[in-house]
N, C-alpha and C positions, 0 to 999 in steps of 0.2 A: 556453238555450233565446233562440233567433232574436227580435230586437224586434218582426218582423212578426206572431207569431204573439202574443206579450207585449202589442201594442197591441188587438188583437181579443179577445182577453179580456177586456184592460179596459175595451173600450169593450161589449163584450156585456154586460157586470158593470152598466155604467151604467145602460144602456137598462134594465137591468129593474130595477134601484133606481127609476129616474126616471118610468118609463112604465109599470112590470108587465108587460113584454113577453119573451117567449124568442125572442134571436138567436143561431143558431148562429156563433159566434165564427170558422166557416170561411169563412161566407157573406159577410161584411163584408171589402169590399175597401179594400184597405191598399194604399197606393202611395209612392214617395220624390216630397216634395214638387218640383215644378218648378222651375228655378232661378231664374225671374221673381216668384218669391214666397217668401213669406218660411216659415220653419217646416223639419221636415227628412221628416215624414211625412204623407202627407194620408188621411182617410178620405171615401169618396167615400158624401154621406147619401140619394142620389136612391130607392135599393131601399127606403130606408124611411119615404119622406114617404107614400103611401100609405097604410100600418099606421097607422102614427101620426098621420096627420090634421094635417101642420105643415107650415109655409113651410120651408123651404132655413136662410133666414138665422135664425129663429128655431130650428130644430131644434139648428143647429150653435153658434148661440149656447150653449142651455143646454146642449149635452153636454160644447162645451168647458169653460164654465166651469165645470165638474162631476168632469171629467176631471182638469182642473188643481189643484183645492181637494182630492180624495180622492186624486189621485197624485202627490205636488210630489216624491217620487222619480222617477218617470219624466217626468214633461210642468211643464216650464217658463211656457208661454206658448202661448197659439191666436189664430189668424184664420177668419172665415170670406168665401169667396170663392162665391158662389151656392152650389150644391149641395156645396161642397168644403171640410172640416174640416181645416184645417191645423197640425199641432202641431209645436209644438219641442220635442227631447227632451230631459232635462235635463242637465249637465255631468257630474253627479253619476252619470248611468246610465252614460256613457261612460266615466269612470275608473275606474269599478269593474270596467267589460268587460276594459277595458286591464289595468288589477292581476291580474285572471282569469286573461289569455290570452295577456299577452305573451312568454313566455317556455315556450310549449308548441308544438313542432315539431309533434306532429300534430294543432292545430287544423284544424278546416274536416272533417274525416275522422269517418266514425259509425264506430259498433261492427257488428259481424255480424248481418244479417239472419235469415239461416237460410235463402235463395236462393241460388242457382246460376246463375251466364250462362254460354253458351260463346259465345267470337268466335271466326272462322273468320276468318283474314287471308293474304296476300301470296299463296299458290296457284299458283306459276311451273310455268312450262315448264320442261320440263328438256332442251330444245336450244338453251338461250341463257341468256346473263346477266341478273338483274336491272334494270330500266331504270328510268328517272325513275317512268314510271307505276307501277311496282311499289311506289316510294320512298312515293309519297300513300297507295298501298293500304296499305303497313307502318307506317307512321306515323296512320294514321288509328286501322289493328286493334288495335296496342298501345295508344293514346295514351284510346280506348274503354273497354278493357280496364283502363287503371290507375284511371279512373275510376269504371266499375264498382266496382272493389273500395274506393276510396275511400268512397263512398256506402254501403259495407257487404255486396258481396255476394261470393260466393265465385266464382272465376271463374276456366276454364280455357281455355288458348288455343290454339286448333288451326290448322295448316294442312292442304293437300290438294295433294303434289305431283303435278303432270298429268305423268308418267313414261313414257306410250304410247302412240300414236298415228300418224298418218301423219306426223306434224311434226316427231317423234322419227326415224323412219326418213330422213328427208329428212337430217337430217345424219348418220346413220351411214352412207349410203349416200354422200356429198358425202368422208368421210373417208375409204372404203372406197376410192374414186377416186382421190383427190388427197393423201392425206395422207402415203404413204408408212411408215406407221407411226409418225410424231409422235404426242408423247405433251405434256404440261405438263412433266415432269421434262425432255424432248429439247429444248424450243423455250423453257422458262420463261416459258410464259404461263398463267396462271391458269386451270384446268379450266375454268368454263364459258365464257369466252371464247375459246377454243379453238373448243368445240364450237361454241359461238354462231358464230365465222368458217366454220364447214363450212357453217351453215344459211341461213349469205348467201350461202353460193359455191355452193352449190345452186341458190339463185335466181336468180345469175348465171348457170349452166349451161344451166337450164329457159329461162332467156329466148332465149339461143343458141340451143339447140335447135328453141324454138317458133319463129323467125323462118322459115325452110322452111316449116314445117309451114301457118304463117299466107299466105303467099305459095301455097301450093296451096290452100289453100282460099280464098280469094279469087279466084285465077282459074278457080275452079268455079264458085263464085256468078257470076261475071258470064259466063262461056259459059250456064251457068241462064237467063244474060237481064237479072240484076240490076242494076242500075244500080250507078256507084260510090258512092253517098251511101247505096244502099239496101243493098249490102255490107256498108262501115263500119257502118251500126249494128247489123245481124246479127252482125255480128264485135266490138264492144263489149257484145253482153250476156256477163251475167258467165256465165248458166249456158253458153253459147257458148264463152266463154274456157274453161270450168271442162273442157269436152267435147275442146277442142283439147290442153288439157295432159295428159290422158291418154293422148294419141298418142307422147308425146315420151317415148325410152328411159329418161331417167332417172327419171321420173314413174312409170313402169311399172317399175323397178328398187325404186322405193321401196315401190309397192302390196305387188307380191311379198316386199318385207320383211317388210311388216306380215302379210301373210299367214305366212310363215314365222315369225315371234316370236308369232303366237297358235297357231301347232301347234303350239310349244315346241323349234323345232331348233336342235338345241345354240351353232352356231358364233354365230347373230343373237343368241340369249339371251344368249351371254356376250360379244358385243362391246356390246348393250343395257347390260349390267350394267357392262362396265368404263368405258365412256362417261358412262354415270351419275354412277358413281362419282368420277368427276372435277368433275363438275358439281357434285353434291353439296359436297363440298371449297369447291367455288369462292364456295357459296350461305352455306359455314357462314361464310366470312371474313367474308363481305359483312353478313351479320346481326349478326355481333359487333361491326363494325365500326358500325353503324349502331344497335344496342341493340336489335335484334329478338331476339323468344326465344320457343318455342313447347313445351306439355307435352304435345303429342300430334300426331304428325305422321302424315296417312293418307297411302297410294300408290297411287293412281289403279289401277297393274297388279294390284293386291290387291284393288279396292272393282270394278271395271268389271263384273263377273259378280252383282254385289249387286241386289239387284232382283225378278231374272227370278220367285223364287218370289212374289214379290210382285203382278207382273201376273197369273200364273195365280191368286192370290188376289184380284183384283180382278176378272177376268173372271168367277170364283162369285160375285161381289156384287154384279155387272152394274155397276161403277165404269167397269170397260175392256166395252169390245165387240172384237168381228173383224169388218175388211171380209172381204172376196169371194177376196183375194189371199192372206190369212190373217196379215197385219197387226195389232194391235192397237192399240188406238186410245182415248182418253178423249174423251168431249162437254163442253168450257166453255163452250159456246154460251149456255146460259143461264145463266152467270156472268159474260158480257160479255165472253168470248175467243171460240176458236174450237176447234174438235178438233183434238188434239196425238198425234202417233202416241209408241207407249210402246214398243214391239217393232218391228222390222221383219219382214217377210212370210218369212226366212229362219230368224229364227228369234235374231238379235242384237240385244242390248240397242243403244239410243241413249242418248246421254248422261243425260237427263231418267230414265232407269230405274236407273241407277247414285246419281244424285243422291238421289231416294224411296230405296234400298236401305243407303245411307250414313246420311242421315236416321234411319233406323230404329236405325240400329246406333249411331250417336253417341248416340240417345237413351237406348236401352239400356243402353250402358254406364255415361252421364256422372248420367242423370234432371235436364238441364237446366231451370231455369224460364223462359230464353228463350238462343234459339238464333241469333245473331247473324251473317252471311254477307256482308264485307265484298268489296264487287263492281263496279266500273261501270259508270254508267247503260246499256253497251248490253245488260246483260242485266237490265233491269224485267221483261220479259217472260217471262221464263224463271223467273227467280223469285216471281211471282206463279202461273204455271202448279202449280211446285214445292210450294208452300204449298198450293195448292188440293188436288191428288192426293192429298196426304198426310191434309189432316183427311179427304177422301171413304175413304181408307182408313182412318183411324180411328186413324192410327200418334200412339202418345202422343208428347204435346208437338209436335205438327204447330200448333197454333193459337199457338204461343213461337217457332215460325218466322220471324225478321224483316230483309229483306235491308237492310242499309247501302248503299245507293246515293251513288256519287261520280261527279262531272263528270272528264272527262279531262285531263290535263297536257298542254300545248303549251307549244313556246318560241317564242318571236319569229320563229322562220324558221317555222311552222306546225309540222302533224302528223308525230310520227312512223312510219314503217315498219319494223317490224324485215326484211323479207326484203330491202327496199332495201339495210340497212344504213345507216337515218337515225337509229339509237333512240340515246341517249345510257344508254351504260351506267350503273348506280346507280355503280359504282365509282372511272370518272374522271368523273364529276359531284361525288361527295365529294372527290377529287381535287383538282378545280378548285376546290370552292368553301374548302378551306382554303389554294389557293393568292391566294386572292382574300382572306381574314383576314388570312394575312400580310402581303398587298401594301400592304391597310389599315391594319393596325398600322404597318409599316414608315415611310408616311405621316404619319400621327398622330405618332410618333417624332419626325421632320424636323421638324414643326411644333410640338410641345412644348419642343424643343431650341432654336429661336428665339426661343420666349420664357422661357427658363431655365427651363424644367421636362424631369426627367430620371424620368417615373414608372416606365418598365418596366424601366429599366434596374437594378433591383435582383432582377431573374427572371433566371434562368441561362436558358442556351441550352435546355437539355434543357425547363425548365417555359415557357420562349416558343413551344417545338413544342407542347405540352399546352394551350397557349390557343389560339394559332390552331386547333386540331383541335378543340377545345371550341366557340369562335367560331365556326367555320364548318360543323363541323357541328348547332351551334343553328340556324344562318340557314337552312340547307338545312328542317331539321325544319318550324321556325315558320314560314316562308314558304308549305308547302304544308299546313298545319291552320289559321294564321288566318282561312281561307277556308271560308264555309261547304261540306260536303262536298257539295251537292246543282249547286256550281256549276263549272263548267269555269274551267280558270285559263291564267294566262302564265304560265308559272316568268324570273325574270331575275335569273340569279344575285349580277350589283352589287347592284341595289337589295336583297338577300334580306340581306346583312350592310350595311346603312346606319347610322353609329351615332344619327344624328336621326331615321330613319324608324320605320314601323312594324314592327319588327324584334326578334327575340333580341336582338340585339348592345344595344339600346334598355335594354331590361328587364336583361339581365347586365351590362351598365356600372351601372344604378339598385342591382344589387345588391351590386356592388365598393364601390360606394360605402358603404354601410349597414358593411361592414367594415374601410370604410377608417377608419369612426368609431372604432371596438372595437379597431382595433389602436393608439389611442391613450390611450382610456379604456372603463372598462365602468362599469353602473350598480351604485349602490352598497343601493338596496331601498330607499331614505329616502321620505319623503314627496311627492305629485306632486299636492298642491295639490288645488284646488276648483274650477279653470276652467278653460274651455279658449279659445283664441284661434281662430277660424272654420277658419285651414290643418289647423288639429293634429284640430279636429271633424271636419274634412268627412276627414280621412284615416281617422282611428278608425274612423268610420260605413263607408268603403270597406271597411276590413277585417272588420269585422260581417259583410257581406255574403257574405263566402269560403265558409261550406258551401253558402248556398244558389246562389251558383254552380255549385257542386260538382255537386247535387242538376239543377240544370237543365242543366247540361251531361250526365249522365246520363241525363236524361230524353229529350233532344234528340237523344241518342247524337252529341255538336258537339263536339268539341276545341278550335273556334273561338272557343265561348264559355270557354274557360278563356284563351286565347290574349288576345283585346282584352279582359278581365278585370284580368290582369296585366301591360298597358300601360297599362291607365288608372292603375293603382298606381303605378306605374313614374312616370307622368308628374307626378303629385299628390306624389308623394315626392320628386321633384326639384324640384317648382316649392314645396314645406315646407324643402327643405334649402338654396336661396339664399337664400329669405327669412329663414326664422328661422337662428340660431344654435344649435349643439348642445352643443358643447361649452364656447362661452363664451356659454352663454345668458344671461340678463338676472338670473337667481337658481339657487340648488341646487333649488330645488324644480324650476323650468322645465326644467332640466339632466338631470334625473330623469324628468321627464316626456318629455322630447324623447328619451333613450336609450332606455326602453321602446318608444314609438313606434318608433324606429330599427330596435328588438329584432325587435317583430313584423311590422313590415314585409320583413325578412329573412329571415324565417318564412315569409310569405304568397306570398312571391316564389319562393324558391327552393322550399316543396311543391308552386304552381301549374304552375311550369316542369318538374318532375319529371313531370308529372300527361302533359307532353307529352312525355316522353324526352331534357330538355335539361337541362345540367348548366351549372352558374352558380359564374364562377370568383372568387374571393376578391381577385384582383387583375387588373385590366385597366391 
């Protein structure tokens, strides 16, 4: 049992004993004591004053004295600062805690609770490779899924592949026009990269074809009496731009291909299957490199018609209504939103329609208590609408729909744009990170040689390669999850593997340090004494919080909580390591104690980093 509930229970029992009042333990506020005061945990007394009709100092002293007298194995001292009772936890409690948990690799993880969560993430388009934004999405989604597992949930990881639509047809048309039959095998280019190249090429060709069309429209506007400034404003309007794009031959070809695909034209469907197969193979390679996996993949080409029956049901239930042109809508103005179309006048579905249908299908298939969609914050409105419509239709599990919204990732040079070819591919970013890790390792080796140290010379070339991959990939993942998901962020590759910064490398190095201790000596199971030095106690106290950290990260769906925690533990451990000898401790008892602390730190760091999908090397 965690220390905070133990304190709450002890305080509740003592209040009943002293004043004959029943206080629910969970209603008693207990927090870590602020560094400027003596003590480990603080009980906030203000909520009790009115009931007990006592002054803060009086209540604090009476309660503190009774707690220490009746719970000597738990409390060793107390002090009162106004309405705050600061309690010092006895060394014996922390030593018992350490003895019980130091060699438990699963420490912090909860047993199965019988609940099921679905986490949907990645959801790429099949017209381009995964990019830096997808990496943040994958790392957040995968980590949230693992955190839920650690909290006792059964987890289903899913992905929706956006494998149909005009964006797919753009790559297909460009391939037909410019590829001359090129394939991943004939070019040596990874399949998703090859298809993505043709999507970019489509944008380049469209821009070329748009130039004379824009000139013609500008001339028409000027001839109609518009000033140069008025004409420029009209032509900068997004709707106007879209209308102009429709006049470009390459865009008309892509639109026709979409019509042909939906009609099932054999040669178009065959090309679509072929190019998608290239992309899926490329995706699988990238997913393997970054450690993403899924229990179920849904395909938009198989789900885009879902929801049509639900539109009819919604019309019967008066959830939806028809406009004069025959299109179907939902009125969400009473919910603070607006009207939203759910079926076009020609009877075709819109995105929200298929999402409603897929939500129903997923719930029927897996019956989850919670369904988490990991999608960027530009889709906040969409998911508010989706949840509301599902609730109004009475779809099972609708109340459990949750949008884990996250901010976009930018580079120091600014925002990325796929069609303009400025997006950083995930594979390229991972390769750069590994090169950066190797470069920094080489620099450190040169510095060590100058000091007469040769820490990595004992590793083989293959082991060094694996180390660079572990450090590079770890740096990338940690940097992208260490920030609260709600915040936008700027990614800096060099900063992400700084040995002395808030990085995975810092934590990995601390873990490697714990392993270097055990390469020299293991604990023996002898006595660990009865007292703790301040740093020893502080480190044990920090590790006691690990189960609550996992719980908090799950409740907030926020892997950055784990990232901050393991970094703080690594900082504490480094301070402890340099201030106190482990292998040459003052006494055999202190040596055994510190070896057990060393072991528990290793388990906590490895476990916490695993929840982020990051490996920790034994040697660095």
